[in-house]
C-alpha positions in Angstrom: -16.6 21.5 0.6 -14.5 19.0 -1.3 -15.1 15.4 -0.7 -12.0 13.1 -1.2 -12.5 9.8 -2.4 -9.6 7.1 -2.0 -9.3 4.0 -4.1 -7.0 1.5 -3.3 -6.3 -1.6 -4.9 -5.4 -4.8 -3.1 -1.8 -4.4 -4.3 -1.6 -1.3 -2.2 -1.7 1.4 -5.1 -3.8 4.3 -4.0 -5.7 7.1 -5.8 -7.7 10.1 -4.5 -10.1 11.6 -6.3 -11.8 14.9 -5.5 -15.8 15.3 -5.7 -17.7 18.5 -5.2 -21.0 17.1 -3.5 -22.4 14.1 -1.8 -24.3 13.4 -4.5 -21.4 13.4 -7.0 -19.9 11.0 -4.3 -23.1 8.9 -4.6 -23.0 8.5 -8.6 -19.3 8.0 -8.7 -19.6 4.9 -6.2 -22.8 3.8 -8.1 -21.1 4.0 -11.8 -17.5 3.1 -11.2 -18.1 -0.5 -11.1 -19.5 -0.6 -14.6 -16.0 0.6 -15.6 -14.4 -1.9 -13.8 -13.7 -5.6 -15.5 -15.4 -8.3 -14.0 -13.0 -10.0 -11.5 -11.6 -6.3 -10.5 -12.2 -5.0 -7.1 -10.7 -1.9 -5.2 -11.4 -0.4 -1.9 -13.3 2.7 -1.8 -13.2 5.2 1.1 -14.2 8.8 1.9 -13.7 9.7 5.3 -15.6 12.8 5.5 -18.8 10.9 4.8 -18.1 7.9 7.0 -18.2 5.4 3.8 -15.6 2.3 3.1 -16.0 -1.0 1.3 -15.3 -2.7 -1.9 -16.4 -2.0 -5.3 -16.1 -4.8 -7.6 -16.1 -4.6 -11.4 -19.4 -5.6 -13.3 -17.9 -4.7 -17.2 -18.0 -7.8 -19.2 -15.3 -7.7 -22.2 -17.2 -7.3 -25.5 -16.3 -9.6 -28.2 -14.9 -8.4 -31.2 -15.0 -9.7 -34.9 
């Protein structure tokens, strides 16, 4: 079975990501915010699992010298 996650930005852009298992969905949802900058949020949904919500970025920009 394939689990499809739908990501939607607040300006309406959407992207679908297919994952192979419930565990892969859980891992994606727990790690994806670390890839988004602070202040960025996306809506996330997986209809197959009845999941919906908002992921908020936790990535802080690093200072480069």
